[in-house]
C-alpha positions in Angstrom: 41.1 -19.4 35.2 41.5 -16.4 37.4 41.9 -13.2 35.5 43.9 -11.3 38.1 41.3 -8.5 38.4 41.4 -8.5 42.2 44.8 -10.1 42.6 47.8 -8.1 43.8 50.3 -10.3 41.9 52.4 -9.2 38.9 52.1 -11.1 35.7 55.2 -12.9 34.5 55.0 -12.8 30.7 57.7 -15.5 30.2 56.0 -17.9 32.6 52.6 -17.3 30.9 54.1 -17.8 27.4 55.6 -21.1 28.5 52.2 -22.3 29.4 50.7 -21.7 25.9 50.7 -25.1 24.3 50.0 -24.2 20.6 51.0 -21.7 18.0 48.5 -19.1 16.8 46.3 -19.5 20.0 46.2 -16.2 21.8 45.6 -16.3 25.6 44.4 -13.4 27.7 46.6 -12.4 30.6 44.9 -9.1 31.6 42.2 -6.6 30.9 42.1 -2.9 31.1 38.7 -1.3 30.6 37.4 -3.0 27.5 40.9 -4.0 26.2 42.6 -7.3 26.5 46.3 -8.1 26.7 46.9 -11.4 24.9 50.1 -13.4 24.6 50.6 -15.6 21.6 53.3 -17.8 20.0 53.4 -17.8 16.2 55.5 -19.3 13.5 54.9 -19.4 9.7 52.3 -17.6 7.7 48.9 -16.3 8.7 46.0 -15.2 6.6 45.1 -11.8 5.1 42.6 -10.1 7.3 41.6 -6.8 8.8 39.7 -5.5 11.8 37.1 -2.9 10.5 36.3 -1.5 13.9 39.6 -1.4 15.8 43.3 -0.9 15.7 45.5 -3.8 16.7 48.8 -3.5 18.6 51.6 -6.0 18.3 54.4 -5.9 20.9 57.2 -8.4 20.1 58.9 -10.0 23.2 61.1 -12.6 21.4 61.9 -13.1 17.7 61.3 -11.0 14.6 57.8 -10.4 13.3 57.0 -9.4 9.7 53.6 -7.8 9.1 52.8 -7.8 5.4 50.5 -5.1 3.9 49.1 -4.9 0.4 51.7 -2.2 -0.3 54.7 -3.3 1.7 55.7 -4.7 5.1 57.2 -3.8 8.4 59.6 -5.8 10.6 59.1 -5.7 14.4 61.9 -7.0 16.6 62.2 -7.7 20.4 61.2 -4.7 22.5 59.4 -3.1 19.5 55.7 -2.5 18.8 53.6 -1.7 15.9 49.9 -0.5 15.6 47.9 -1.7 12.6 45.2 0.9 11.9 41.6 -0.3 11.8 40.4 -1.5 8.4 44.0 -2.1 7.0 44.5 -5.6 5.6 47.5 -7.3 7.1 49.2 -10.7 7.4 51.6 -11.6 10.2 54.5 -13.8 9.4 57.3 -15.3 11.5 60.2 -17.3 9.9 61.1 -18.6 13.4 58.9 -18.6 16.5 57.9 -15.2 17.7 56.4 -14.6 21.1 54.4 -11.4 21.4 51.6 -9.5 23.1 48.5 -8.3 21.3 46.4 -5.5 22.6 42.9 -5.2 21.3 39.3 -4.8 22.4 37.6 -7.7 24.1 35.8 -9.9 21.5 38.2 -9.1 18.6 38.8 -12.3 16.6 42.4 -13.0 15.5 41.2 -13.5 11.9 38.9 -10.5 11.7 36.0 -11.1 9.5 37.8 -13.8 7.4 37.1 -16.8 9.7 38.5 -20.2 8.8 40.7 -22.8 10.4 43.1 -20.2 11.9 40.3 -18.6 14.0 41.2 -19.0 17.6 38.7 -19.3 20.4 38.3 -15.9 22.2 38.5 -15.1 25.9 40.7 -18.0 26.9 42.7 -16.9 29.9 46.1 -18.3 31.1 
């Protein structure tokens, strides 16, 4: 899939989200330096994990995301963003489907160091 690096076309986020077939499977839509912009559809509970070497940015486009921490939680609604600091354990949760963008360095696994069945393949472009 072309990654738009040399294209002069804007990226339609709603159109791209509509092409993501499965929940919890982030797809790359753009890169900036060593960072990737990923779109993902989620619903339900995820696993506790952290990213020891990088912060992770969540930008909610549709729905309401809850990010649980060991000492509380934060709710992120449409048009809002939240940055989870590196090394902080967190667990995303969505009662109803949430469509969002993640911004993180290329090669960052969605489950951090935890692995398991929720680990999505990296570097899949849409």
